[in-house]
C-alpha positions in Angstrom: 0.0 34.2 -18.6 1.4 32.6 -15.4 -2.2 31.8 -14.3 -3.0 30.2 -17.6 0.1 28.0 -17.4 -0.7 27.0 -13.8 -4.3 26.2 -14.9 -3.0 23.9 -17.7 -0.5 22.1 -15.3 -3.3 21.4 -12.8 -5.6 20.3 -15.6 -2.9 17.9 -17.0 -2.2 16.6 -13.5 -5.9 15.9 -12.9 -6.1 13.9 -16.2 -3.0 11.9 -15.2 -4.5 11.1 -11.8 -7.8 10.1 -13.3 -6.0 7.8 -15.8 -3.9 6.2 -12.9 -7.1 5.8 -10.8 -9.1 4.2 -13.7 -6.3 1.8 -14.4 -6.1 0.6 -10.8 -9.9 0.2 -10.7 -9.8 -1.9 -13.9 -7.0 -4.1 -12.8 -7.7 -4.9 -9.1 -9.9 -7.8 -8.2 -12.3 -5.6 -6.1 -12.6 -2.1 -4.7 -15.1 -1.0 -2.1 -15.3 2.7 -2.8 -13.3 5.9 -3.4 -9.8 5.4 -4.7 -7.3 8.1 -5.7 -4.1 7.2 -7.5 -1.6 10.1 -7.7 1.3 8.2 -9.2 1.9 5.4 -11.7 0.8 2.1 -10.0 0.8 -1.5 -11.0 -1.5 -4.0 -9.3 -3.3 -7.2 -10.3 -6.5 -9.2 -9.8 -5.1 -10.6 -6.6 -5.7 -7.2 -4.9 -8.8 -6.2 -2.9 -9.1 -2.5 -1.9 -11.2 -0.9 0.8 -12.8 2.6 0.7 -10.7 5.8 0.6 -7.5 4.2 -0.7 -4.8 6.6 -1.8 -1.8 5.4 -3.7 1.1 7.7 -4.6 2.9 5.1 -6.8 2.4 1.5 -5.7 3.6 -1.7 -7.2 2.0 -5.0 -6.0 3.2 -8.2 -7.5 0.9 -11.0 -8.6 0.9 -14.2 -6.7 -0.4 -14.1 -3.1 -3.7 -12.3 -2.2 -3.4 -8.7 -1.0 -6.1 -7.1 1.0 -5.9 -3.4 1.8 -8.4 -1.9 4.2 -10.2 1.5 4.3 -8.4 4.9 4.6 -5.1 3.5 3.4 -2.4 6.0 2.3 1.0 5.2 0.6 4.0 7.3 -0.1 5.7 7.2 -3.4 7.4 4.1 -4.8 6.0 1.6 -2.4 6.1 -2.1 -3.2 4.3 -5.3 -2.0 6.0 -8.5 -3.1 3.8 -11.6 -2.6 5.8 -14.3 -4.5 9.3 -15.4 -4.8 11.3 -18.1 -6.6 11.5 -21.5 -5.0 15.1 -21.9 -4.0 14.4 -25.5 -2.6 13.1 -26.8 -5.9 14.7 -28.9 -8.7 17.5 -26.4 -9.7 19.9 -24.0 -8.2 19.9 -21.1 -7.4 16.1 -21.5 -7.9 13.7 -23.3 -10.2 10.8 -22.2 -12.3 8.2 -22.4 -9.6 7.1 -19.7 -7.2 6.0 -19.6 -3.6 3.2 -17.1 -2.9 2.2 -15.6 0.4 -0.7 -13.2 1.3 -0.5 -9.7 2.7 -3.2 -8.2 4.8 -3.2 -4.4 5.6 -6.0 -3.4 8.0 -7.8 0.0 8.1 -6.2 3.4 8.6 -2.6 2.3 7.7 -0.1 4.8 6.4 3.1 3.8 4.5 5.9 6.3 4.0 7.9 6.7 0.8 9.6 3.6 -0.6 8.3 1.1 1.9 8.8 -2.6 0.8 6.4 -5.2 2.2 7.2 -8.9 1.7 4.6 -11.7 1.5 3.3 -13.4 4.6 2.8 -10.3 6.8 -0.1 -8.4 8.1 -0.1 -4.8 9.2 -2.6 -4.0 12.0 -5.1 -1.2 12.1 -3.8 2.3 12.4 -0.1 1.3 12.0 2.4 3.7 10.4 5.4 2.4 8.5 8.4 4.8 8.3 9.8 5.7 4.9 12.4 3.3 3.5 11.4 0.4 5.7 11.4 -3.2 4.8 8.5 -5.1 6.4 9.3 -8.8 6.8 7.3 -9.6 9.9 3.8 -8.6 10.9 3.2 -5.3 12.6 0.6 -4.9 15.4 -2.3 -2.5 15.4 -1.4 1.2 16.3 2.3 0.5 16.0 4.8 2.9 14.4 7.6 0.8 12.8 10.6 1.5 10.7 14.0 0.2 9.6 15.4 -2.8 7.7 13.9 -5.0 8.9 11.1 -2.9 10.2 10.7 -3.0 14.0 8.2 -1.3 16.3 9.7 1.7 18.1 6.5 3.5 19.3 2.7 3.2 19.5 0.0 5.7 18.6 -2.0 7.4 21.4 -4.9 5.0 21.2 -7.4 7.3 23.0 -6.6 10.0 20.5 -6.8 7.6 17.6 -10.2 6.1 18.8 -11.6 9.6 19.3 -10.8 10.7 15.8 -12.1 7.4 14.4 -15.4 7.8 16.3 -15.7 11.3 14.9 -15.0 9.9 11.4 -12.1 12.3 10.8 -10.4 10.5 8.0 -8.0 12.1 5.5 
């Protein structure tokens, strides 16, 4: 009986993942290849996705363009905000217009759980963003960053990274 219950749980989870994945494929502007969406995600036509993209619950606001490279992985409850209210417009505290800024995330980037990325930043190849971080400035390639605001506190071993990349060892 336990095996049967376990089987049905796995089957139900696979259906949920397929539904989440299909929804992201339908709503994004473009995707290059394999996508797996393990948690409820909300994205729009302003999003371009590379190959081997894995979301575990991602929310990307409409507005600025968002480009996510190959072999991207996110933790749960991550957000990318690409537009905000115009606080220098015709009314206070803000008017009915928006300011949009793009976000570029290069290949092989990993976001921990609950990472928030604001518009106007880029995250370089191979970077890792620590869980709970708020990214308000661009993060260079191979950097490991965290905090609020996120700051670089370490870099990957680039020789090791390049060896794995050359051997095409992607998760």
